N, C-alpha and C positions, 0 to 999 in steps of 0.2 A: 391743377397739379396732379390729381389722381389719374387723369388721362395720359399725362406724360410718363408716369410710372408704369402704366399699362403698356404704353408704346415701347418703353425701354425693355420691359420683360418680353414683349413680343419679339423685338429685334434680337435679344439675347437668345431666345428659344430658336429663332430662325438660324442664327449663327451656329449654335450648337448642332442643329439638325444638318446644316451644310457640312460642318466639320465631320460629323458622324458618317454622312454619305461618302465623303471623300475617303475617309479611313476604311469604310467597307469596300469600296472599289479597289483601293490599294491592297487590301487584304486578299481580295479575289485574284488580283494580278499575281501576287506572291504565291498563292496556292496553285494557280494555273502554271506558273513558271516551274514549280516543283514537279507537277505532273508532266510537264513538257520534258524536263530533264530525265525523269523516270522512263518515259516513252522513248526518248532518244537513246538512252542506255540499252533499253530492250531491243531497239532496232539494231544497234551496233553489235550487241551480243548475238542476235539471231543471224545477222550477216556474217559475223565471224565464224559462227558454228556451221553455217551452210557454205561459206566460202564464196558466196556471190553477193556483190554489193550493188549491182546494177538492177534497179527495179524493173527495167524492161526486158531483162534476161528471162528466158523461159523457165529456168530453174530457181528463180528468186523465191524466197520463202514467203508463203502466204501470211504467216504470222507477222513477219517483218513488214509486209505490204500493208496489213491492217493497222499495225502500230504506227507506221509512217503516216497513214491517212489521218489517224486520230491526232498525232503530233502536229500535223499541218493545220488541222482544224483548230487545235488549241492556240497555235500561233496567230491565226486570224482573230480568234476571240480575244487574245491578249492585246492585239493591236486596237480592236474596237474598245476594249476596256480602258486602254491608255487615252484614247480620244475622250471617252466619258470622264475620266479622271481629270483631264485638262479642263473640260467644261465645268466640272464640279469645283475645281480649285478656283476658276475664274468667278463662279457664282459666290463662292465663299469669300473671296477678296472683296467683291462688291458688297456683300452683306456685312462684312466687318467694317467697311467704310461707312455704311449707313448706320450701323450701331454706334460707331464713334461720333457721327454727327448728332445722333439723338442724345448720346451721353454729354456731349458738349452743350447742347441746348438745355438739358436739365441742369447742368452745372451753372450755366449762365443765369437761368431763371432763379435757382435756389441759392446760388452763391457758395454751394458746397459740392463736394464730389458726388457723382451719381451713386446710387445705391449699389452695393456689391451684388454680384450674381447670387441668387438664392439657390441652394441645392434643392432638388426636387425630392420630396419625401414619398416613399411608396405608400399607397393607400393600404391601411391595415384594417379598416372597418371600425376601429375604435376611435372615439372622439378624444382629442387632447383636452386636458383640463387646465 
């Protein structure tokens, strides 16, 4: 019985970790999108100020060209992060299925619902009495 509880806690931890990873990647995508929008606005402002919107034109703003390059790099990074997010979400779904299987196994063995997830208490250095 003790090993089943340990297995259950392990799968809950793994599920929480996968959920955190997916949330972190999603947060990075949102941050990169904001930066992309800022760079895009900067490019448009510089093109409007200079009056030249063709990057191949000899009089195209160097500032706009640099911002355009950073913006394009960000878009490639966003695409890669979206692929990573899809992978992380797939792994999360698999881990959630495995957690549910373990929970059902514990329920079947004990005849009661599986133990609720325990919150992790930060280490304070003091022993609880």
